[in-house]
C-alpha positions, 0 to 999 in steps of 0.5 A: 162283511164279518168283523174277523178275517179267516186265516185257517191253520192246517189240519193237525192232531194238536190244534185242528183235528178237523172234527165237526161240531155237533151244535153251537150252543154257547160262545166261550170267552178266554184270554191268551195269558200271553202278554203282548201276543197278537192275533197273528202271533197266535195263528202262527203258534197254533199252526205249528203246535206240537206236544199238547192239545189246545186251540180256539176259533177266533183270536182278537187284538186291538187291530184285528180279529182272526178266525183260525179254525172254521166255525163248524169244526172242533177247537181244543179249548174248553174241555180241560177239567171235569167240572162243568157249570154249564149243563148245556155244554155236557159232556164235551164243551169242545163239540158244542161251542165257539171259543174266542180268545182276547189278546193281552197288552204287554202289561197284561191288560186288555186294550179298549179296542180289543174289548170293543172288537170282541163285543162285535165278534160276539154280536156277529156270532149271536146273529149267526146262531141265535144266541142271547148274549146275556145267557149264551156267552160264558167264561172258560171259568164257568165251564171248567173253573179254570182261571180264564179270563183271569181279570174277569174271574177276579172282577166278574162285573167287568164280564157282566158289563161286557155281555150287556154291551154285546146285547145292546149292540145286537139290539141296535141300542147305543152302548157305552164305550169301554171306560178307561181303567181307574184301578189295576183290576179293571183289565183294560189299558191304553197304549199311553197308560203308565204302569203303577210303580211296584210296591216295596216288600215293606209297603206290601207287608204293612198292607197285609198287616192292615188287612187290605188283602183279606185272609189266606195266603193264596188270596193275599198273593193274588190280591197283591198281584205278585208271584209265590217267591215274592209273596214268601218274602212278604210273608216272612217279613209279616211273621218277623214283625209279628214276632212269629217263629212259625215254620214255612209252609209244607212242600206242595204236592205235584198236583197242587203245583199243577193246579196253580200253574193251570190257574195262571199263578206262576206266569208264563214260560217254563223258566219263570214258572220254575223260579216262581214255584221254587223247585228244581228242574227235575221236579218242574219236569214232573209238573210240566208233564202233568200240566201237558197231560191235563191240557190234552182237553178233548182227548181226556176222559174222566169217566171209567169205561163202565160209566161210559157204557152205562151212559150209552145204554141209557141213550145219553150219546145218541145213535151210531158208533161214530156219533157216540164216540164224538159225544163221549170225546174219546179215541177209537181205541177207547170207544172200542172198549166202551162198545165191548162193555156195552155188549157185555152188559146187554147180554 
């Protein structure tokens, strides 16, 4: 009996396209970035998704794991950027991998039971597809450089420990239980764990002056664990104490703000993000529109028609029009343009 239950969402263009995977080369670990949301909450959300393209195969919380998309089908989970640090997942990770999302507690951490259950999920998947957990489990970050799962991007040793525990379980060895957190960066909590008291602006300013949060404003803000609006207050006070009269940072471009939103720098919810960015509703609508455009994942392509045509001629996308289209990860209309360009080049 598997460690998850199947509760498939309906086939729809935004979260379950019904397309078949071409291989099961890797397992990709994600986090939901939705504090307090359960596996069931996410099943219901993606069953009714509209306006953007996103999903994953399995969602895990402290009580259960739910598979919402059949494991032989595509999920729109990990093709949201042109970078790919995992060559085996080129040209489109969504057709070559299984994605697993870890749910977060209300304080943003991972419950030990969630992590342990996620380990069991990957043990099962490793048995099914012959994976080596140390090589074949990767983070969303490793594929596209998206800050996901954020706690294991900022603290990669937690991810390494996770893979080691999966490997030990797979081999039948005794694995160490997940330790309780001894710092706010551990990414693990218990129900009874108390939240640390928020630091005052004055305390954070002194820590910045003492060099406890490194160099660079974005690095400092992330290290402090605060939003942009709050960090601006810290920065202003640091400048005041240092006798600085420097002008505030120049206005960010839409592209910069979109990158920050996708990296999780401005929290969840449109109102929260707008306030954190410190911009007007009209300007935020532009950011929101661009974010949604990038999140179209499998329907996006970063290559020109000419580039794709050249790859088809070189045999990089196999034989047969439908196979080539799926390999390229593009619509039929787009593929028709590629096909016409191929014929043109071969004349």
